[in-house]
Structures are given as structure tokens and as C-alpha cells.
TIKE-384655 format. One record per residue: z, y, x of N, C-alpha, C in turn; residue in three letters. Coordinates in steps of 0.05 Angstrom, whole numbers, plus 32768, in hexadecimal, padded with zeros to 4 digits. Example, Ala and Ser with C-alpha at 12.3 -4.5 7.8 and 13.67 -1.06 7.14 Angstrom:
TIKE-384655
<pt n_up="809C" n_north="7F8E" n_east="8108" ca_up="809C" ca_north="7FA6" ca_east="80F6" c_up="809C" c_north="7FBE" c_east="8108" residu="Ala"/>
<pt n_up="808E" n_north="7FD3" n_east="8101" ca_up="808F" ca_north="7FEB" ca_east="8111" c_up="809D" c_north="8001" c_east="8102" residu="Ser"/>
This chain:
TIKE-384655
<pt n_up="7B82" n_north="8831" n_east="7A18" ca_up="7B8C" ca_north="884A" ca_east="7A0E" c_up="7B97" c_north="8859" c_east="7A1F" residu="Met"/>
<pt n_up="7B8D" n_north="8876" n_east="7A1B" ca_up="7B91" ca_north="888C" ca_east="7A37" c_up="7BAD" c_north="8891" c_east="7A22" residu="Asp"/>
<pt n_up="7BBE" n_north="889C" n_east="7A43" ca_up="7BD5" ca_north="88A4" ca_east="7A3A" c_up="7BDE" c_north="88C3" c_east="7A2E" residu="Ala"/>
<pt n_up="7BEC" n_north="88CB" n_east="7A1D" ca_up="7BE9" ca_north="88E2" ca_east="7A16" c_up="7BF9" c_north="88EF" c_east="7A26" residu="Lys"/>
<pt n_up="7BE2" n_north="8908" n_east="7A2B" ca_up="7BED" ca_north="8924" ca_east="7A44" c_up="7BF3" c_north="8932" c_east="7A34" residu="Val"/>
<pt n_up="7C15" n_north="8942" n_east="7A39" ca_up="7C17" ca_north="8957" ca_east="7A30" c_up="7C12" c_north="896E" c_east="7A38" residu="Ser"/>
<pt n_up="7C0A" n_north="8986" n_east="7A28" ca_up="7C00" ca_north="899A" ca_east="7A2A" c_up="7C1B" c_north="89B2" c_east="7A34" residu="Asn"/>
<pt n_up="7C36" n_north="89A6" n_east="7A37" ca_up="7C49" ca_north="89BA" ca_east="7A2E" c_up="7C4F" c_north="89BC" c_east="7A56" residu="Arg"/>
<pt n_up="7C54" n_north="89D4" n_east="7A56" ca_up="7C59" ca_north="89D6" ca_east="7A72" c_up="7C72" c_north="89CE" c_east="7A7B" residu="Pro"/>
<pt n_up="7C6E" n_north="89C4" n_east="7A99" ca_up="7C87" ca_north="89B8" ca_east="7AAA" c_up="7C9E" c_north="89C7" c_east="7A9F" residu="Lys"/>
<pt n_up="7CB5" n_north="89B7" n_east="7A9F" ca_up="7CD0" ca_north="89C8" ca_east="7A9B" c_up="7CE1" c_north="89B8" c_east="7AA9" residu="Asn"/>
<pt n_up="7CEB" n_north="89D0" n_east="7AC0" ca_up="7D02" ca_north="89C8" ca_east="7AD2" c_up="7D1B" c_north="89C0" c_east="7AC5" residu="Asp"/>
<pt n_up="7D26" n_north="89CF" n_east="7AB1" ca_up="7D3D" ca_north="89CA" ca_east="7AA6" c_up="7D3C" c_north="89B0" c_east="7A94" residu="Leu"/>
<pt n_up="7D26" n_north="89A7" n_east="7A8B" ca_up="7D2C" ca_north="898E" ca_east="7A7E" c_up="7D29" c_north="897B" c_east="7A97" residu="Glu"/>
<pt n_up="7D1A" n_north="8979" n_east="7AAD" ca_up="7D1F" ca_north="8968" ca_east="7AC0" c_up="7D35" c_north="8964" c_east="7AD5" residu="Glu"/>
<pt n_up="7D42" n_north="897C" n_east="7AD2" ca_up="7D64" ca_north="8986" ca_east="7ADE" c_up="7D7F" c_north="8971" c_east="7ACD" residu="Arg"/>
<pt n_up="7D74" n_north="897A" n_east="7AB3" ca_up="7D89" ca_north="8966" ca_east="7A9A" c_up="7D82" c_north="894B" c_east="7A9E" residu="Thr"/>
<pt n_up="7D6D" n_north="8947" n_east="7AA3" ca_up="7D6B" ca_north="8924" ca_east="7AA0" c_up="7D71" c_north="891C" c_east="7ABF" residu="Ala"/>
<pt n_up="7D72" n_north="8928" n_east="7AD6" ca_up="7D72" ca_north="892A" ca_east="7AF3" c_up="7D9D" c_north="8922" c_east="7AEA" residu="Arg"/>
<pt n_up="7DA6" n_north="8939" n_east="7AE0" ca_up="7DBF" ca_north="893D" ca_east="7ADD" c_up="7DCD" c_north="8922" c_east="7AD0" residu="Phe"/>
<pt n_up="7DBF" n_north="8914" n_east="7AB7" ca_up="7DCE" ca_north="8906" ca_east="7AAD" c_up="7DC6" c_north="88E7" c_east="7ABC" residu="Ala"/>
<pt n_up="7DB1" n_north="88E6" n_east="7ACA" ca_up="7DAD" ca_north="88CF" ca_east="7AD6" c_up="7DC4" c_north="88CE" c_east="7AF4" residu="Lys"/>
<pt n_up="7DC4" n_north="88E6" n_east="7AF8" ca_up="7DD7" ca_north="88E9" ca_east="7B13" c_up="7DF6" c_north="88DD" c_east="7B0B" residu="Asn"/>
<pt n_up="7DF6" n_north="88E7" n_east="7AEE" ca_up="7E15" ca_north="88E0" ca_east="7AE9" c_up="7E0F" c_north="88C2" c_east="7AE0" residu="Val"/>
<pt n_up="7DFB" n_north="88B1" n_east="7AD6" ca_up="7DFA" ca_north="889B" ca_east="7AD0" c_up="7E02" c_north="888A" c_east="7AF2" residu="Arg"/>
<pt n_up="7DF6" n_north="8897" n_east="7B05" ca_up="7DF5" ca_north="8888" ca_east="7B1B" c_up="7E1E" c_north="888A" c_east="7B2A" residu="Ala"/>
<pt n_up="7E28" n_north="88A1" n_east="7B21" ca_up="7E42" ca_north="88A1" ca_east="7B2B" c_up="7E51" c_north="888D" c_east="7B15" residu="Phe"/>
<pt n_up="7E4F" n_north="8890" n_east="7AFE" ca_up="7E5D" ca_north="8879" ca_east="7AEF" c_up="7E55" c_north="885D" c_east="7AF4" residu="Val"/>
<pt n_up="7E43" n_north="885E" n_east="7AFD" ca_up="7E3E" ca_north="883E" ca_east="7B10" c_up="7E52" c_north="8834" c_east="7B26" residu="Arg"/>
<pt n_up="7E56" n_north="8845" n_east="7B31" ca_up="7E67" ca_north="8845" ca_east="7B45" c_up="7E81" c_north="884A" c_east="7B45" residu="Lys"/>
<pt n_up="7E89" n_north="884F" n_east="7B28" ca_up="7EAD" ca_north="8852" ca_east="7B20" c_up="7EB6" c_north="8835" c_east="7B2A" residu="Leu"/>
<pt n_up="7ED2" n_north="8836" n_east="7B2A" ca_up="7EE0" ca_north="8818" ca_east="7B2C" c_up="7EDD" c_north="880D" c_east="7B0D" residu="Pro"/>
<pt n_up="7EDF" n_north="87FC" n_east="7B0B" ca_up="7EE5" ca_north="87E9" ca_east="7AF3" c_up="7EFD" c_north="87E5" c_east="7AE1" residu="Lys"/>
<pt n_up="7F05" n_north="8801" n_east="7ADA" ca_up="7F15" ca_north="87FF" ca_east="7ACD" c_up="7F21" c_north="880B" c_east="7AB1" residu="Ser"/>
<pt n_up="7F31" n_north="8803" n_east="7AA3" ca_up="7F28" ca_north="880E" ca_east="7A77" c_up="7F29" c_north="882D" c_east="7A81" residu="Val"/>
<pt n_up="7F35" n_north="8841" n_east="7A8E" ca_up="7F35" ca_north="885E" ca_east="7A8C" c_up="7F17" c_north="8869" c_east="7A96" residu="Ile"/>
<pt n_up="7F11" n_north="8856" n_east="7AAD" ca_up="7EF1" ca_north="885E" ca_east="7ABA" c_up="7EDF" c_north="8858" c_east="7AA4" residu="Tyr"/>
<pt n_up="7EDF" n_north="8839" n_east="7AA1" ca_up="7EC4" ca_north="883B" ca_east="7A8D" c_up="7ED5" c_north="884F" c_east="7A72" residu="Ile"/>
<pt n_up="7EDE" n_north="8852" n_east="7A65" ca_up="7EDE" ca_north="885B" ca_east="7A46" c_up="7ED8" c_north="887F" c_east="7A52" residu="Glu"/>
<pt n_up="7EE2" n_north="8892" n_east="7A5F" ca_up="7ED7" ca_north="88A1" ca_east="7A6E" c_up="7EC1" c_north="88A8" c_east="7A78" residu="Asp"/>
<pt n_up="7EB8" n_north="8893" n_east="7A87" ca_up="7E91" ca_north="8890" ca_east="7A89" c_up="7E88" c_north="8890" c_east="7A72" residu="Gly"/>
<pt n_up="7E8F" n_north="887F" n_east="7A5F" ca_up="7E74" ca_north="8883" ca_east="7A4B" c_up="7E79" c_north="889D" c_east="7A36" residu="Arg"/>
<pt n_up="7E91" n_north="88A8" n_east="7A3A" ca_up="7E90" ca_north="88C4" ca_east="7A30" c_up="7E78" c_north="88D4" c_east="7A41" residu="Gln"/>
<pt n_up="7E80" n_north="88DA" n_east="7A56" ca_up="7E6E" ca_north="88EA" ca_east="7A6E" c_up="7E4C" c_north="88DE" c_east="7A6E" residu="Val"/>
<pt n_up="7E51" n_north="88C5" n_east="7A6A" ca_up="7E35" ca_north="88BB" ca_east="7A6F" c_up="7E1E" c_north="88C5" c_east="7A51" residu="Val"/>
<pt n_up="7E2E" n_north="88B8" n_east="7A3A" ca_up="7E21" ca_north="88CE" ca_east="7A20" c_up="7E1F" c_north="88F3" c_east="7A23" residu="Arg"/>
<pt n_up="7E33" n_north="88FD" n_east="7A2A" ca_up="7E3B" ca_north="8917" ca_east="7A28" c_up="7E21" c_north="8922" c_east="7A3A" residu="Ser"/>
<pt n_up="7E23" n_north="8917" n_east="7A58" ca_up="7E09" ca_north="891F" ca_east="7A67" c_up="7DEF" c_north="891D" c_east="7A5C" residu="Ser"/>
<pt n_up="7DEA" n_north="8904" n_east="7A4D" ca_up="7DD0" ca_north="88FC" ca_east="7A44" c_up="7DC7" c_north="8918" c_east="7A2E" residu="Gly"/>
<pt n_up="7DD8" n_north="891B" n_east="7A23" ca_up="7DDA" ca_north="8932" ca_east="7A08" c_up="7DCF" c_north="894D" c_east="7A0C" residu="Ser"/>
<pt n_up="7DD3" n_north="894C" n_east="7A2F" ca_up="7DD1" ca_north="896A" ca_east="7A30" c_up="7DB4" c_north="896F" c_east="7A32" residu="Val"/>
<pt n_up="7DAA" n_north="8954" n_east="7A42" ca_up="7D85" ca_north="895E" ca_east="7A43" c_up="7D75" c_north="8954" c_east="7A28" residu="Gly"/>
<pt n_up="7D80" n_north="8941" n_east="7A16" ca_up="7D75" ca_north="893F" ca_east="7A00" c_up="7D78" c_north="8958" c_east="79EE" residu="Ala"/>
<pt n_up="7D87" n_north="8961" n_east="79EE" ca_up="7D94" ca_north="897D" ca_east="79D5" c_up="7D81" c_north="8992" c_east="79E9" residu="Asn"/>
<pt n_up="7D80" n_north="8996" n_east="79FF" ca_up="7D65" ca_north="89A1" ca_east="7A0C" c_up="7D46" c_north="89A0" c_east="7A01" residu="Tyr"/>
<pt n_up="7D47" n_north="8988" n_east="79FF" ca_up="7D2A" ca_north="8987" ca_east="7A00" c_up="7D24" c_north="898D" c_east="79DE" residu="Ile"/>
<pt n_up="7D33" n_north="8982" n_east="79C2" ca_up="7D38" ca_north="898C" ca_east="79AA" c_up="7D39" c_north="89AC" c_east="79AA" residu="Glu"/>
<pt n_up="7D41" n_north="89B6" n_east="79C0" ca_up="7D45" ca_north="89D7" ca_east="79BD" c_up="7D24" c_north="89E8" c_east="79C9" residu="Ala"/>
<pt n_up="7D1B" n_north="89D4" n_east="79D5" ca_up="7CFD" ca_north="89DD" ca_east="79DD" c_up="7CF0" c_north="89D2" c_east="79CA" residu="Asn"/>
<pt n_up="7CEA" n_north="89C2" n_east="79B0" ca_up="7CDF" ca_north="89BA" ca_east="79A2" c_up="7CE7" c_north="89C8" c_east="7987" residu="Glu"/>
<pt n_up="7CFC" n_north="89DE" n_east="798F" ca_up="7D0C" ca_north="89EE" ca_east="796E" c_up="7CF1" c_north="89F9" c_east="7962" residu="Ser"/>
<pt n_up="7CF4" n_north="8A01" n_east="7941" ca_up="7CE6" ca_north="8A11" ca_east="7935" c_up="7CED" c_north="8A2C" c_east="7939" residu="Leu"/>
<pt n_up="7D05" n_north="8A31" n_east="7941" ca_up="7D0F" ca_north="8A4F" ca_east="7939" c_up="7D14" c_north="8A5B" c_east="7954" residu="Ser"/>
<pt n_up="7D1F" n_north="8A74" n_east="7958" ca_up="7D37" ca_north="8A82" ca_east="796A" c_up="7D49" c_north="8A73" c_east="7964" residu="Lys"/>
<pt n_up="7D5D" n_north="8A72" n_east="7945" ca_up="7D72" ca_north="8A74" ca_east="7942" c_up="7D70" c_north="8A50" c_east="793E" residu="Lys"/>
<pt n_up="7D69" n_north="8A3C" n_east="7947" ca_up="7D64" ca_north="8A1D" ca_east="794C" c_up="7D6A" c_north="8A18" c_east="7962" residu="Asp"/>
<pt n_up="7D53" n_north="8A2A" n_east="7972" ca_up="7D57" ca_north="8A26" ca_east="798E" c_up="7D7B" c_north="8A33" c_east="7998" residu="Phe"/>
<pt n_up="7D84" n_north="8A44" n_east="7993" ca_up="7D98" ca_north="8A51" ca_east="799D" c_up="7DB2" c_north="8A36" c_east="7992" residu="Val"/>
<pt n_up="7DB2" n_north="8A2C" n_east="7978" ca_up="7DC4" ca_north="8A17" ca_east="7975" c_up="7DBE" c_north="8A05" c_east="7986" residu="Met"/>
<pt n_up="7DAD" n_north="89FC" n_east="798E" ca_up="7DA6" ca_north="89E0" ca_east="799A" c_up="7DAE" c_north="89E9" c_east="79BD" residu="Arg"/>
<pt n_up="7DA6" n_north="8A03" n_east="79C1" ca_up="7DB1" ca_north="8A0A" ca_east="79D8" c_up="7DD0" c_north="8A07" c_east="79E2" residu="Ala"/>
<pt n_up="7DDC" n_north="8A0A" n_east="79C7" ca_up="7DFB" ca_north="8A0E" ca_east="79C8" c_up="7E0B" c_north="89F8" c_east="79C6" residu="Lys"/>
<pt n_up="7DF6" n_north="89DF" n_east="79BE" ca_up="7E00" ca_north="89C6" ca_east="79C1" c_up="7DF4" c_north="89BB" c_east="79D9" residu="Ile"/>
<pt n_up="7DE7" n_north="89C7" n_east="79EA" ca_up="7DE6" ca_north="89B8" ca_east="7A04" c_up="7DFC" c_north="89C9" c_east="7A16" residu="Cys"/>
<pt n_up="7E03" n_north="89E0" n_east="7A11" ca_up="7E1A" ca_north="89EC" ca_east="7A20" c_up="7E34" c_north="89DC" c_east="7A17" residu="Arg"/>
<pt n_up="7E39" n_north="89D1" n_east="7A02" ca_up="7E57" ca_north="89C9" ca_east="79F7" c_up="7E52" c_north="89A8" c_east="7A07" residu="Lys"/>
<pt n_up="7E38" n_north="899E" n_east="7A09" ca_up="7E32" ca_north="8983" ca_east="7A19" c_up="7E3F" c_north="8988" c_east="7A34" residu="Glu"/>
<pt n_up="7E31" n_north="8995" n_east="7A40" ca_up="7E3A" ca_north="899C" ca_east="7A5D" c_up="7E4F" c_north="899C" c_east="7A5D" residu="Ala"/>
<pt n_up="7E5E" n_north="89B3" n_east="7A53" ca_up="7E7B" ca_north="89B1" ca_east="7A57" c_up="7E83" c_north="899B" c_east="7A4F" residu="Lys"/>
<pt n_up="7E83" n_north="898C" n_east="7A3C" ca_up="7E8A" ca_north="8976" ca_east="7A32" c_up="7E8A" c_north="8965" c_east="7A53" residu="Glu"/>
<pt n_up="7E71" n_north="8966" n_east="7A5A" ca_up="7E71" ca_north="894E" ca_east="7A72" c_up="7E80" c_north="8956" c_east="7A88" residu="Ser"/>
<pt n_up="7E84" n_north="896A" n_east="7A8C" ca_up="7E9B" ca_north="897B" ca_east="7AA1" c_up="7EB5" c_north="897D" c_east="7A9C" residu="Arg"/>
<pt n_up="7EB8" n_north="897A" n_east="7A87" ca_up="7ED8" ca_north="896D" ca_east="7A7F" c_up="7ED4" c_north="8951" c_east="7A87" residu="Tyr"/>
<pt n_up="7ECC" n_north="893A" n_east="7A7C" ca_up="7ECA" ca_north="8921" ca_east="7A85" c_up="7EC6" c_north="891C" c_east="7AA1" residu="Trp"/>
<pt n_up="7EB9" n_north="8929" n_east="7AB0" ca_up="7EB4" ca_north="8925" ca_east="7ACE" c_up="7ED2" c_north="8929" c_east="7AD3" residu="Leu"/>
<pt n_up="7EE3" n_north="893E" n_east="7AD0" ca_up="7EFA" ca_north="894C" ca_east="7AD4" c_up="7F14" c_north="8937" c_east="7AD6" residu="Gln"/>
<pt n_up="7F0C" n_north="8921" n_east="7AC1" ca_up="7F1E" ca_north="8914" ca_east="7ABD" c_up="7F17" c_north="88F6" c_east="7ACA" residu="Met"/>
<pt n_up="7F09" n_north="88FD" n_east="7ADA" ca_up="7F0C" ca_north="88E8" ca_east="7AED" c_up="7F19" c_north="88EE" c_east="7B11" residu="Phe"/>
<pt n_up="7F32" n_north="88E4" n_east="7B0A" ca_up="7F44" ca_north="88EB" ca_east="7B21" c_up="7F4C" c_north="88C9" c_east="7B2F" residu="Glu"/>
<pt n_up="7F5B" n_north="88D1" n_east="7B4A" ca_up="7F60" ca_north="88B9" ca_east="7B58" c_up="7F4D" c_north="88A7" c_east="7B5C" residu="Asn"/>
<pt n_up="7F30" n_north="88B7" n_east="7B62" ca_up="7F19" ca_north="88A6" ca_east="7B6D" c_up="7F1D" c_north="889B" c_east="7B7F" residu="Leu"/>
<pt n_up="7F0B" n_north="888B" n_east="7B85" ca_up="7F07" ca_north="8883" ca_east="7BAC" c_up="7EFB" c_north="8897" c_east="7BB9" residu="Pro"/>
<pt n_up="7EFE" n_north="88A8" n_east="7BCF" ca_up="7EFC" ca_north="88BB" ca_east="7BDA" c_up="7EE5" c_north="88C1" c_east="7BDA" residu="Ser"/>
<pt n_up="7ECA" n_north="88A8" n_east="7BE4" ca_up="7EAF" ca_north="88A8" ca_east="7BE1" c_up="7EA8" c_north="88B7" c_east="7BC7" residu="Glu"/>
<pt n_up="7EB8" n_north="88B5" n_east="7BB2" ca_up="7EA7" ca_north="88BA" ca_east="7B9F" c_up="7EB3" c_north="88D7" c_east="7B88" residu="Leu"/>
<pt n_up="7EC2" n_north="88E7" n_east="7B9C" ca_up="7EC9" ca_north="8901" ca_east="7B95" c_up="7EB7" c_north="8917" c_east="7B96" residu="Val"/>
<pt n_up="7EAB" n_north="890D" n_east="7BB5" ca_up="7E91" ca_north="892B" ca_east="7BB6" c_up="7E7D" c_north="8924" c_east="7B9B" residu="Gly"/>
<pt n_up="7E7D" n_north="8910" n_east="7B9B" ca_up="7E63" ca_north="8911" ca_east="7B7F" c_up="7E6B" c_north="8912" c_east="7B67" residu="Glu"/>
<pt n_up="7E81" n_north="890C" n_east="7B61" ca_up="7E8A" ca_north="891D" ca_east="7B4B" c_up="7E8B" c_north="893D" c_east="7B43" residu="Arg"/>
<pt n_up="7E94" n_north="8945" n_east="7B61" ca_up="7E9A" ca_north="8962" ca_east="7B5E" c_up="7E81" c_north="8970" c_east="7B5F" residu="Asp"/>
<pt n_up="7E6B" n_north="895D" n_east="7B68" ca_up="7E4C" ca_north="896D" ca_east="7B64" c_up="7E48" c_north="8969" c_east="7B44" residu="Lys"/>
<pt n_up="7E4E" n_north="8953" n_east="7B3E" ca_up="7E44" ca_north="8954" ca_east="7B20" c_up="7E4E" c_north="8965" c_east="7B0C" residu="Leu"/>
<pt n_up="7E6D" n_north="896E" n_east="7B1E" ca_up="7E79" ca_north="897E" ca_east="7B0C" c_up="7E71" c_north="899A" c_east="7B0C" residu="Ile"/>
<pt n_up="7E63" n_north="89A2" n_east="7B25" ca_up="7E58" ca_north="89B7" ca_east="7B31" c_up="7E3D" c_north="89BD" c_east="7B22" residu="Gln"/>
<pt n_up="7E2B" n_north="89A7" n_east="7B1E" ca_up="7E10" ca_north="89AA" ca_east="7B10" c_up="7E1B" c_north="89AD" c_east="7AEE" residu="Glu"/>
<pt n_up="7E2E" n_north="899F" n_east="7AE0" ca_up="7E39" ca_north="89A3" ca_east="7ACD" c_up="7E3E" c_north="89C4" c_east="7AC2" residu="Ser"/>
<pt n_up="7E52" n_north="89C6" n_east="7AD4" ca_up="7E4D" ca_north="89E6" ca_east="7AD1" c_up="7E3B" c_north="89FD" c_east="7AD2" residu="Thr"/>
<pt n_up="7E24" n_north="89FC" n_east="7AEB" ca_up="7E12" ca_north="8A08" ca_east="7AEA" c_up="7E00" c_north="8A06" c_east="7AC9" residu="Glu"/>
<pt n_up="7DFE" n_north="89ED" n_east="7AC7" ca_up="7DE9" ca_north="89E7" ca_east="7AAB" c_up="7DFA" c_north="89F6" c_east="7A9B" residu="Leu"/>
<pt n_up="7E1D" n_north="89FB" n_east="7A96" ca_up="7E1E" ca_north="8A01" ca_east="7A81" c_up="7E1F" c_north="8A1C" c_east="7A81" residu="Leu"/>
<pt n_up="7E1E" n_north="8A29" n_east="7A9B" ca_up="7E15" ca_north="8A45" ca_east="7A94" c_up="7DF5" c_north="8A4F" c_east="7A99" residu="Arg"/>
<pt n_up="7DE6" n_north="8A41" n_east="7A9A" ca_up="7DC4" ca_north="8A41" ca_east="7A9B" c_up="7DC8" c_north="8A46" c_east="7A79" residu="Ile"/>
<pt n_up="7DD9" n_north="8A32" n_east="7A6E" ca_up="7DCC" ca_north="8A34" ca_east="7A49" c_up="7DE1" c_north="8A4D" c_east="7A38" residu="Phe"/>
<pt n_up="7DF5" n_north="8A57" n_east="7A50" ca_up="7E02" ca_north="8A6C" ca_east="7A3C" c_up="7DF1" c_north="8A82" c_east="7A42" residu="Ser"/>
<pt n_up="7DE2" n_north="8A80" n_east="7A65" ca_up="7DD1" ca_north="8A9B" ca_east="7A59" c_up="7DC1" c_north="8AA0" c_east="7A49" residu="Ala"/>
<pt n_up="7DAE" n_north="8A81" n_east="7A3E" ca_up="7D9C" ca_north="8A80" ca_east="7A33" c_up="7D9D" c_north="8A8E" c_east="7A15" residu="Met"/>
<pt n_up="7DBE" n_north="8A80" n_east="7A12" ca_up="7DC0" ca_north="8A8E" ca_east="79F7" c_up="7DCB" c_north="8AA9" c_east="79F3" residu="Ile"/>
<pt n_up="7DD6" n_north="8AAD" n_east="7A0C" ca_up="7DD9" ca_north="8ACD" ca_east="7A08" c_up="7DC1" c_north="8AE4" c_east="7A0D" residu="Ala"/>
<pt n_up="7DAA" n_north="8ADD" n_east="7A11" ca_up="7D91" ca_north="8AE9" ca_east="7A0B" c_up="7D91" c_north="8AEB" c_east="79EC" residu="Lys"/>
<pt n_up="7D8E" n_north="8AD7" n_east="79DD" ca_up="7D80" ca_north="8AD0" ca_east="79BF" c_up="7D9A" c_north="8AE4" c_east="79B3" residu="Phe"/>
């Protein structure tokens, strides 16, 4: 059976949000195994994945109002991801730079979604 080929154009932001979620997961796997890191890790994994999942939903929205609502959810989830990443303190030195890059990416995603919302 032939695989279904999508006629949708390539979406760089969908790819970027997926890459962000994957990078967060890779980071969380490297964290020390303590209750705090495990619990905060679960939170950031959820919120980082929700950024991209909600953006996919936004792209499938039926109206501008629906798109804006979903873009606001994306922004909220990016902000939440940044919050949880900031909670990772006293990290082994080799993880600090990686955390900081993820915080920067979550901030950039937040700004992108804010700009999208402002256009509507």
C-alpha cells in the first residue's frame, strides 16, 4: 500500500517545535536521578511537547479565532517550558549550557507566537 503523501507545504515552525521537544527530552535523560529533577523533568517534557502539538492544531484550525486561541496556548506552553527549565538549578556543569540554550529557544518560540497573535 502506498504511503499517503501530504500536499501541505513544509512548515519550518512545526519542525522547530518538534526539535525543541526532542532536545528537551534528550536533556531530561541526562539529568541526575533525584525526585526534584524527575518531577520537574516530567513537567518540562509535557509542556515542551505541547508547544508543537498545539501548533499543529493551530495549522488545522477552522477560523482565525481558533488559530489565535491555539497560538495563545502555544505561547503559554513555551512560557511554561521556560519556567520549568529555569527551575533546574545546581546542575552538573556540563548541563548548564544545554539548559541555557533550551531556555533561549523557549524564549524565542514565545516571541514568535506572540508576534503571530499580534498580527491578528
